[in-house]
C-alpha positions as CSV (number, residue, x, y, z in Angstrom):
1,M,41.2,-22.6,66.0
2,R,44.0,-24.8,67.3
3,K,46.1,-26.6,64.6
4,Y,47.2,-30.1,65.6
5,P,50.1,-31.8,63.9
6,I,48.3,-34.8,62.5
7,G,50.9,-36.9,60.6
8,I,53.6,-34.2,61.0
9,S,56.7,-35.3,62.8
10,N,59.1,-32.5,61.7
11,F,59.9,-30.4,64.7
12,E,61.0,-27.4,62.8
13,E,57.7,-27.4,60.7
14,I,55.6,-27.8,63.8
15,I,57.2,-24.8,65.6
16,N,57.5,-22.5,62.6
17,D,53.9,-23.2,61.3
18,G,52.3,-22.7,64.7
19,F,51.0,-26.2,65.4
20,Y,50.1,-27.2,68.9
21,Y,53.2,-28.5,70.6
22,I,53.6,-30.2,73.9
23,D,57.0,-29.4,75.3
24,K,59.1,-32.5,75.4
25,S,62.4,-30.6,75.1
26,L,63.8,-31.9,78.5
27,F,64.3,-35.2,76.5
28,I,67.4,-33.3,75.2
29,E,68.7,-32.7,78.7
30,D,68.4,-36.4,79.6
31,I,70.3,-37.4,76.4
32,V,73.1,-35.0,77.2
33,N,73.3,-36.1,80.8
34,T,73.1,-39.9,80.4
35,S,76.4,-41.6,81.0
36,A,75.9,-43.8,78.0
37,K,77.4,-42.7,74.7
38,S,74.8,-44.6,72.7
39,I,71.2,-45.6,73.7
40,L,68.3,-47.6,72.2
41,L,64.8,-46.4,72.9
42,P,62.1,-48.9,71.8
43,R,58.6,-47.5,71.9
44,P,55.3,-48.3,70.1
45,R,54.6,-46.7,66.8
46,R,53.2,-43.2,66.8
47,F,54.3,-42.4,70.3
48,G,56.5,-39.5,69.3
49,K,59.8,-41.2,68.4
50,T,60.3,-39.4,65.1
51,L,59.3,-36.0,66.4
52,N,61.7,-36.4,69.3
53,M,64.5,-37.4,67.0
54,S,63.7,-34.5,64.7
55,M,63.9,-32.2,67.8
56,L,67.4,-33.7,68.7
57,H,68.5,-33.0,65.2
58,A,67.4,-29.4,65.3
59,F,69.0,-28.8,68.7
60,F,72.5,-30.2,68.0
61,D,72.8,-29.3,64.3
62,I,75.9,-27.2,63.9
63,I,75.1,-26.2,60.3
64,K,71.9,-24.4,61.1
65,A,72.7,-23.4,64.6
66,D,71.4,-19.8,64.5
67,E,68.4,-20.7,62.4
68,H,67.3,-23.5,64.8
69,K,68.1,-21.5,68.0
70,V,64.8,-19.6,67.8
71,L,62.8,-22.9,67.7
72,F,63.6,-23.4,71.3
73,E,62.9,-19.9,72.5
74,H,60.0,-20.7,74.7
75,L,60.9,-24.3,75.6
76,K,62.1,-25.7,78.9
77,I,65.5,-26.8,77.6
78,K,66.6,-23.2,77.3
79,D,66.7,-22.9,81.1
80,T,69.0,-25.9,81.6
81,E,72.7,-26.4,81.6
82,A,72.2,-28.6,78.5
83,W,71.5,-25.4,76.5
84,Q,75.2,-24.9,76.0
85,F,75.2,-27.8,73.5
86,Q,72.7,-26.1,71.2
87,G,74.1,-26.0,67.7
88,K,77.5,-27.4,68.7
89,H,77.7,-30.7,66.9
90,P,77.4,-32.1,63.3
91,V,74.5,-34.6,63.1
92,I,73.9,-37.7,61.0
93,Y,70.1,-38.2,61.0
94,L,68.5,-41.1,59.1
95,S,64.9,-42.3,59.5
96,L,64.4,-45.9,58.2
97,K,60.6,-45.8,58.9
98,D,59.7,-46.0,55.2
99,V,62.2,-48.8,54.3
100,K,59.6,-51.5,53.8
101,E,60.5,-53.1,50.5
102,L,59.6,-56.6,49.3
103,T,63.2,-57.5,48.5
104,F,66.7,-57.1,50.0
105,E,67.8,-55.3,46.9
106,G,64.9,-52.9,47.1
107,A,65.6,-52.2,50.8
108,I,69.3,-51.4,50.1
109,A,68.3,-49.1,47.3
110,K,66.0,-47.2,49.6
111,I,68.6,-46.9,52.3
112,T,71.1,-45.7,49.6
113,D,68.7,-43.0,48.5
114,L,68.4,-41.8,52.1
115,I,72.1,-41.6,52.5
116,K,72.6,-39.8,49.1
117,D,70.0,-37.3,50.0
118,F,71.8,-36.7,53.3
119,I,75.2,-36.3,51.6
120,S,73.8,-33.9,49.0
121,K,73.4,-31.3,51.8
122,Y,77.2,-31.1,52.1
123,N,79.2,-29.1,49.5
124,T,82.6,-30.8,49.8
125,A,84.0,-28.9,46.8
126,N,84.9,-26.0,49.1
127,N,86.5,-28.3,51.7
128,E,88.9,-30.4,49.6
129,S,91.8,-28.9,51.4
130,I,90.5,-30.3,54.7
131,L,89.5,-33.8,53.5
132,D,91.9,-36.4,52.2
133,Q,91.5,-38.0,48.8
134,D,89.9,-41.2,50.2
135,D,87.2,-39.1,51.8
136,I,86.5,-37.2,48.6
137,Y,86.5,-40.5,46.6
138,Y,84.1,-42.0,49.1
139,I,81.6,-39.1,48.8
140,N,81.8,-39.0,45.0
141,D,81.3,-42.7,44.7
142,F,78.0,-42.3,46.5
143,K,76.9,-39.3,44.4
144,N,77.7,-41.2,41.2
145,N,76.4,-44.6,42.2
146,R,79.8,-46.2,42.3
147,F,79.8,-48.0,45.6
148,S,79.7,-51.5,47.1
149,L,77.6,-53.0,49.8
150,N,80.6,-52.9,52.0
151,Q,81.1,-49.1,51.4
152,L,77.4,-48.6,52.3
153,S,77.7,-50.6,55.5
154,L,80.6,-48.4,56.6
155,F,78.8,-45.1,56.0
156,L,78.2,-44.1,59.6
157,S,81.8,-44.6,60.5
158,R,83.3,-43.0,57.4
159,F,81.0,-40.0,57.5
160,S,81.5,-39.4,61.2
161,R,85.2,-39.0,60.5
162,I,84.5,-36.7,57.5
163,L,82.2,-34.4,59.6
164,Y,84.7,-34.3,62.4
165,K,87.3,-33.1,60.0
166,L,85.0,-30.4,58.6
167,H,83.8,-29.1,62.0
168,Q,86.3,-30.3,64.6
169,K,83.4,-31.4,66.7
170,K,82.3,-35.0,67.5
171,V,79.2,-36.2,65.8
172,V,75.6,-37.0,67.0
173,I,74.2,-40.0,65.2
174,L,70.4,-40.4,65.1
175,I,68.9,-43.5,63.6
176,D,65.1,-43.5,63.7
177,E,62.9,-46.7,63.4
178,Y,66.0,-48.9,62.9
179,D,63.8,-52.0,63.0
180,S,61.3,-51.1,60.3
181,C,63.4,-52.7,57.6
182,I,64.1,-55.8,59.8
183,I,60.4,-56.4,60.6
184,K,59.6,-56.2,56.9
185,S,62.5,-58.5,55.9
186,W,61.1,-61.1,58.3
187,E,57.6,-60.8,56.7
188,A,59.1,-60.8,53.1
189,G,61.6,-63.6,53.5
190,Y,65.0,-61.8,53.4
191,Y,65.6,-61.6,57.2
192,E,69.1,-63.1,57.3
193,E,70.5,-60.7,54.6
194,M,68.9,-57.7,56.3
195,I,70.2,-58.6,59.7
196,S,73.7,-59.2,58.4
197,F,73.7,-55.8,56.7
198,M,72.2,-53.9,59.7
199,R,74.7,-55.5,62.1
200,G,77.6,-54.1,60.1
201,F,75.9,-50.8,59.4
202,L,75.1,-50.0,63.0
203,S,78.3,-51.5,64.4
204,A,80.3,-49.1,62.1
205,G,78.7,-46.1,63.7
206,F,78.2,-47.1,67.3
207,K,81.1,-49.5,68.1
208,D,84.6,-48.0,68.7
209,N,83.7,-44.8,66.9
210,D,86.2,-42.2,68.1
211,Y,84.2,-39.4,66.5
212,L,80.9,-40.1,68.2
213,F,79.5,-37.6,70.8
214,K,76.1,-39.2,71.3
215,G,74.2,-41.9,69.4
216,V,70.4,-42.5,69.7
217,I,68.5,-45.3,68.1
218,T,64.7,-45.7,68.1
219,G,62.4,-48.5,67.0
220,I,59.6,-50.6,68.2
221,L,61.5,-53.8,69.1
222,R,64.7,-54.7,70.9
223,V,66.1,-57.2,68.4
224,A,68.3,-59.7,70.2
225,K,71.9,-58.5,70.7
226,E,73.3,-61.7,69.2
227,S,71.3,-60.9,66.0
228,I,72.2,-57.3,65.4
229,F,73.9,-55.5,68.4
230,S,76.7,-58.0,69.1
231,G,79.8,-56.2,70.3
232,L,78.0,-52.9,71.1
233,N,78.9,-53.0,74.8
234,N,78.5,-49.3,75.1
235,L,74.8,-49.4,74.0
236,K,72.3,-48.7,76.8
237,I,68.7,-49.9,76.3
238,Y,65.8,-48.1,77.9
239,S,62.5,-49.9,77.0
240,V,59.0,-49.3,78.1
241,L,59.9,-51.2,81.3
242,S,62.7,-48.6,82.2
243,K,62.3,-45.5,84.3
244,P,64.7,-43.2,82.5
245,F,63.2,-41.4,79.5
246,S,59.7,-42.8,80.5
247,S,57.9,-39.4,80.4
248,H,59.3,-38.3,77.0
249,F,57.2,-40.6,74.8
250,G,53.4,-40.5,75.0
251,L,51.5,-37.8,76.9
252,L,51.2,-37.4,80.6
253,E,47.8,-36.9,82.2
254,E,48.4,-33.2,82.9
255,E,49.5,-32.7,79.3
256,V,46.4,-34.3,78.0
257,E,44.1,-32.3,80.3
258,Q,45.8,-29.0,79.2
259,L,45.5,-30.0,75.5
260,L,41.8,-30.6,75.8
261,I,41.2,-27.4,77.8
262,D,43.2,-25.4,75.3
263,G,41.0,-26.9,72.5
264,G,37.8,-26.1,74.3
265,N,36.9,-29.8,75.0
266,K,37.3,-30.2,78.8
267,E,34.3,-32.4,79.0
268,G,36.2,-35.0,76.8
269,I,38.7,-35.8,79.5
270,A,36.8,-38.8,80.9
271,T,36.3,-40.3,77.5
272,V,40.0,-39.9,76.5
273,K,41.1,-41.4,79.8
274,S,39.1,-44.7,79.2
275,W,40.0,-45.0,75.5
276,Y,43.6,-43.8,75.2
277,N,45.2,-43.9,78.6
278,G,46.6,-46.9,80.5
279,Y,50.1,-47.3,79.3
280,N,52.7,-47.8,82.0
281,F,56.2,-46.8,80.8
282,G,58.6,-47.2,83.6
283,N,57.3,-45.0,86.4
284,S,55.1,-42.9,84.0
285,R,51.5,-43.5,83.1
286,V,51.0,-42.2,79.6
287,Y,48.3,-41.7,76.9
288,N,48.5,-42.6,73.3
289,P,49.5,-39.2,71.7
290,W,48.3,-40.1,68.1
291,S,44.8,-40.9,69.3
292,V,44.5,-38.0,71.7
293,I,45.6,-35.5,69.1
294,N,43.1,-36.9,66.5
295,F,40.3,-36.8,69.1
296,A,41.1,-33.2,69.9
297,D,41.3,-32.3,66.3
298,E,38.0,-33.9,65.2
299,M,36.0,-32.8,68.3
300,E,33.9,-36.0,67.9
301,E,31.4,-36.9,70.5
302,Y,32.3,-40.5,70.3
303,P,35.9,-41.8,70.4
304,Q,37.4,-43.7,67.5
305,P,40.2,-46.3,67.3
306,Y,42.6,-43.9,65.6
307,W,45.8,-45.6,66.5
308,V,44.8,-49.2,65.8
309,N,43.5,-48.2,62.4
310,T,46.9,-46.8,61.3
311,S,48.5,-50.3,60.9
312,A,47.5,-53.4,59.1
313,N,48.6,-55.4,62.2
314,E,49.6,-58.4,60.0
315,L,52.3,-59.6,62.3
316,I,50.1,-59.4,65.4
317,G,47.2,-61.1,63.6
318,E,49.5,-64.0,62.6
319,L,50.7,-64.5,66.1
320,L,47.1,-64.6,67.4
321,N,46.1,-66.9,64.6
322,N,48.8,-69.4,65.7
323,A,48.2,-69.2,69.4
324,N,48.9,-72.4,71.4
325,A,47.1,-73.6,74.5
326,D,49.1,-71.5,77.0
327,L,49.0,-68.3,74.9
328,E,45.3,-68.8,74.1
329,K,44.5,-68.9,77.8
330,K,46.4,-65.6,78.3
331,L,44.6,-64.0,75.4
332,T,41.1,-65.0,76.6
333,G,42.1,-63.5,80.0
334,F,43.2,-60.2,78.5
335,I,39.9,-59.9,76.5
336,D,38.0,-60.6,79.8
337,D,39.9,-57.6,81.3
338,Q,42.1,-59.8,83.5
339,V,45.7,-59.1,84.5
340,M,47.7,-62.2,83.4
341,E,51.1,-63.0,84.9
342,S,54.0,-64.0,82.7
343,E,57.7,-63.7,82.0
344,I,58.5,-61.9,78.9
345,D,61.5,-61.7,76.5
346,E,62.7,-58.2,76.4
347,T,64.6,-59.0,73.2
348,T,62.8,-60.2,70.1
349,I,64.1,-63.4,68.4
350,F,61.9,-63.7,65.3
351,Q,62.4,-67.5,65.1
352,D,60.8,-67.8,68.6
353,L,57.8,-65.8,67.3
354,E,57.3,-68.4,64.6
355,M,57.4,-71.2,67.1
356,G,54.7,-69.4,69.2
357,R,57.0,-69.1,72.2
358,E,54.8,-67.4,74.9
359,K,57.4,-65.1,76.4
360,T,58.5,-63.8,73.0
361,V,55.0,-63.3,71.7
362,L,53.9,-61.4,74.9
363,G,57.0,-59.3,74.7
364,L,56.2,-58.4,71.2
365,L,52.7,-57.4,72.1
366,L,54.0,-55.4,75.0
367,F,56.6,-53.4,73.1
368,N,54.1,-52.9,70.2
369,G,51.6,-51.2,72.6
370,Y,49.0,-54.0,72.5
371,L,49.7,-54.8,76.2
372,T,51.0,-52.9,79.2
373,T,52.3,-53.8,82.6
374,D,50.1,-53.5,85.7
375,Y,52.9,-54.5,88.1
376,T,56.2,-56.4,88.2
377,K,57.4,-58.7,90.9
378,R,60.5,-60.9,91.2
379,I,60.4,-64.6,92.1
380,D,63.9,-66.2,92.5
381,G,65.4,-63.3,90.6
382,I,63.0,-63.7,87.6
383,A,60.8,-60.8,86.7
384,I,57.1,-61.7,86.5
385,H,54.9,-59.1,84.9
386,G,51.2,-58.6,85.4
387,L,50.1,-57.8,81.8
388,K,46.8,-56.4,80.6
389,I,45.2,-54.6,77.6
390,P,45.8,-50.9,78.3
391,N,42.5,-49.4,77.2
392,K,39.3,-49.6,75.2
393,E,40.9,-48.7,71.9
394,V,43.4,-51.5,72.0
395,K,40.8,-54.0,73.0
396,T,39.0,-53.3,69.7
397,V,41.9,-54.6,67.7
398,Y,42.0,-57.9,69.6
399,K,38.3,-58.3,69.0
400,Q,38.5,-57.5,65.3
401,M,41.4,-59.9,64.7
402,L,40.0,-62.7,66.8
403,E,36.6,-62.5,65.3
404,R,38.2,-63.2,62.0
405,L,39.3,-66.6,63.4
406,L,35.7,-67.7,63.2
407,S,35.3,-66.2,59.8
408,K,38.0,-68.3,58.0
409,S,35.6,-70.8,56.6
410,D,33.9,-69.8,53.4
411,V,31.3,-72.6,53.8
412,V,30.0,-72.2,57.3
413,S,29.7,-68.7,58.9
414,E,30.6,-67.9,62.5
415,S,27.0,-66.9,63.0
416,T,25.8,-70.5,62.2
417,I,28.1,-71.9,64.9
418,L,27.2,-69.3,67.5
419,T,23.5,-69.5,66.8
420,A,23.4,-73.3,67.2
421,L,25.5,-73.1,70.4
422,L,23.5,-70.3,72.0
423,E,20.2,-71.8,71.0
424,Q,21.5,-75.1,72.5
425,N,20.7,-76.9,69.2
426,A,23.0,-80.0,69.4
427,I,22.4,-81.3,65.9
428,D,23.1,-78.0,64.1
429,F,26.1,-77.3,66.3
430,E,27.8,-80.6,65.5
431,K,27.1,-80.1,61.8
432,A,28.4,-76.5,61.8
433,L,31.5,-77.4,63.9
434,S,32.3,-80.3,61.4
435,E,32.0,-77.9,58.5
436,Y,34.2,-75.4,60.2
437,M,36.9,-78.0,60.8
438,L,36.8,-79.1,57.2
439,T,36.9,-75.7,55.6
440,S,38.6,-73.2,58.0
441,F,42.3,-74.1,57.3
442,S,44.1,-75.3,54.3
443,F,46.6,-78.2,54.2
444,H,49.2,-75.4,53.8
445,D,48.3,-74.1,57.2
446,V,48.6,-77.6,58.7
447,Q,52.0,-78.2,57.1
448,H,53.5,-74.9,58.5
449,S,51.6,-74.5,61.8
450,G,51.7,-77.9,63.5
451,S,48.6,-79.8,64.5
452,L,45.4,-78.8,62.7
453,P,43.0,-80.0,65.4
454,E,44.8,-78.0,68.1
455,K,45.1,-74.9,65.8
456,V,41.4,-75.0,65.0
457,Y,40.5,-75.6,68.6
458,H,42.4,-72.6,69.8
459,A,41.1,-70.5,66.9
460,F,37.6,-71.6,67.8
461,I,37.9,-70.6,71.4
462,L,39.6,-67.2,70.7
463,G,37.0,-66.5,68.1
464,L,34.2,-67.3,70.5
465,M,35.7,-65.1,73.1
466,A,35.8,-62.1,70.8
467,H,32.3,-62.6,69.5
468,L,30.6,-63.3,72.9
469,S,32.6,-61.2,75.4
470,T,30.3,-58.3,75.4
471,R,27.3,-60.3,76.6
472,F,28.8,-63.5,78.0
473,I,31.5,-64.7,80.4
474,V,33.8,-67.0,78.3
475,K,36.5,-68.7,80.3
476,S,39.2,-71.0,78.9
477,N,40.5,-73.6,81.4
478,P,38.7,-72.2,84.4
479,E,39.1,-73.9,87.8
480,T,35.7,-75.5,88.6
481,G,34.7,-78.5,90.7
482,L,37.7,-80.9,90.8
483,G,39.6,-79.6,87.8
484,R,39.7,-77.3,84.8
485,A,37.1,-77.3,82.0
486,D,38.3,-76.6,78.5
487,L,35.6,-73.9,77.9
488,M,32.9,-72.5,80.1
489,I,30.3,-69.9,78.9
490,Y,27.5,-68.2,80.7
491,P,25.5,-64.9,80.2
492,K,26.5,-61.8,82.2
493,D,22.7,-61.2,82.6
494,T,22.0,-62.7,86.0
495,H,18.4,-63.5,84.9
496,D,19.5,-65.6,81.9
497,P,19.7,-69.2,83.3
498,R,21.7,-70.7,80.4
499,G,25.2,-72.1,80.6
500,W,27.6,-74.2,78.5
501,I,30.6,-76.5,79.2
502,L,32.7,-77.8,76.4
503,E,35.5,-80.4,76.8
504,F,37.8,-81.2,73.8
505,K,39.9,-84.3,73.3
506,K,42.3,-85.1,70.5
507,L,42.5,-88.7,69.1
508,R,45.8,-90.3,69.9
509,P,47.2,-93.8,69.0
510,S,46.0,-95.2,72.4
511,S,42.6,-93.5,72.2
512,P,39.3,-95.4,71.7
513,P,37.3,-94.7,68.5
514,L,36.3,-91.1,67.9
515,Q,32.7,-91.4,69.2
516,E,33.9,-93.2,72.3
517,L,36.5,-90.5,72.9
518,A,33.7,-87.8,72.7
519,K,31.8,-89.8,75.4
520,E,34.9,-89.8,77.5
521,A,35.0,-86.0,77.3
522,M,31.4,-85.9,78.4
523,Q,32.2,-88.3,81.3
524,Q,35.0,-86.0,82.4
525,I,32.6,-83.1,82.6
526,H,30.5,-85.1,85.1
527,D,33.3,-86.8,87.0
528,S,35.2,-83.5,87.6
529,K,32.0,-81.7,88.6
530,Y,32.6,-78.9,86.1
531,I,29.0,-77.9,86.7
532,T,30.0,-76.3,90.1
533,A,30.9,-72.8,88.8
534,L,27.7,-72.6,86.7
535,K,25.6,-73.5,89.8
536,E,27.4,-70.9,91.8
537,N,26.3,-68.3,89.2
538,N,22.7,-69.5,89.3
539,K,22.8,-71.0,85.9
540,T,20.2,-73.9,85.6
541,E,19.6,-74.6,81.9
542,L,22.9,-76.2,80.9
543,M,24.3,-77.7,77.7
544,F,27.3,-80.0,78.0
545,V,29.4,-80.8,74.9
546,G,32.1,-83.5,74.6
547,V,34.1,-83.0,71.4
548,A,36.7,-85.4,69.9
549,F,39.0,-84.5,67.0
550,D,40.9,-86.6,64.5
551,G,42.5,-84.7,61.7
552,K,39.6,-82.8,60.1
553,E,36.9,-85.2,61.6
554,V,35.0,-84.2,64.6
555,S,32.5,-86.1,66.8
556,C,30.2,-84.4,69.4
557,V,28.2,-85.8,72.3
558,T,25.8,-83.4,73.9
559,E,23.7,-83.4,77.0
560,F,21.2,-81.0,78.5
561,V,20.8,-80.6,82.2
562,S,18.2,-78.6,84.1
563,E,19.0,-77.9,87.8
């Protein structure tokens, strides 16, 4: 029976304990051969970052060179010129993936514990003749909790020098999941303090460090240089859009097929392909390794959303909840399996996320693994990416989070709204929509998220999309007739003659009274011939809805048309 390393990311443990391992050791060769002294590799969570960093540590580590040598006995790296670097360098390896504290002080304490644990592996008492007094004092201050925040921020620089003195070899610095503490600080409200500390901490190790051989940083996001990487001119960044290193994170198709064959589940290849494939990293098409390994381990007949269930998705959910008109249109397109074109920000500026800036939000979704690229083209030198949901597993997370948008009210349920709409019951629909407006969002939401009517409107459309997309075509702002309707719905069943068009208008100072504004929305449906697309799809029993908003008040005008 095959043993799969579920939740195990320690390379030495996987090899020594006989777990199934897919050889990614040529990652080491690419690290050695890259011209950059330091690189940042942003990848989605659970795509093998920590395992690869653990492998780098085992490979370069000068302290356990002989002990670790046997780990690579049957791996591809042994047949390359890069093998000469095995066991030749001291390594500083810190993983920040579990630094997710609620306060800055708590985060610093956690980082301090990681560093103290690392330092404890070195017995400096036998090397006092090599180290100067400042070095010895620095180490002892850490061991005895007598250090300042400034001493902590200089750790990578100071300990690089210490290790160089001890081994007369330049140092490899590995920082895994560098942005875990930054993302948490944004959510918990101490972002500026964390950014300030991490800027100094990383700069000390990667900027003008004469004792550095290679430095590798992994994370999910590429936090904007001006926020954290300012001055690190020697840092090369290879994201999911880059060709170098593209095959080392995630599983290639031939690797997945071999894994399933080895596990006696060859017939599961088609299922795995539709559920866990679809990520385009540079010039490599890869599968989600976490989900594939879990599927192989459980030998289930039906696939499960293993990857999306490993995270609470709070940040993603908040972004979807605050979607503006342009972003809402993109999201409805994604759920409808469309490829949507957009620029993206390759760097994450958290303030832009809060503002709902489309390029930043879509970039975050891309780098987190919730979107992938289908193609990239350049228009006037600007990269335009065709974005899509990568597979069935990821689509489930959109549906789950967007369905909650119609569940925010504790007075009227989403089923009440949907039932009234689908049964074409105008009176019940207007009543349910009014209750939804009044009870879905608190005044706190309004104060911090802009216009309540627009927020509720977009939440309403996204929630409808998630609930109805399996049986209905739901289109936001589709071209039809002489313009674009706000929302058009019709059944995928060609024998079902129903169809709906909804037009929304927000009351402004120059607008007529609310009821008249709703009538204007209805007139726009007729004047712009929005009925055209429904006719083309042979829909003949139609419901038109003109909706006007003013604060939490809503007015509806409905009309039924039989063609």
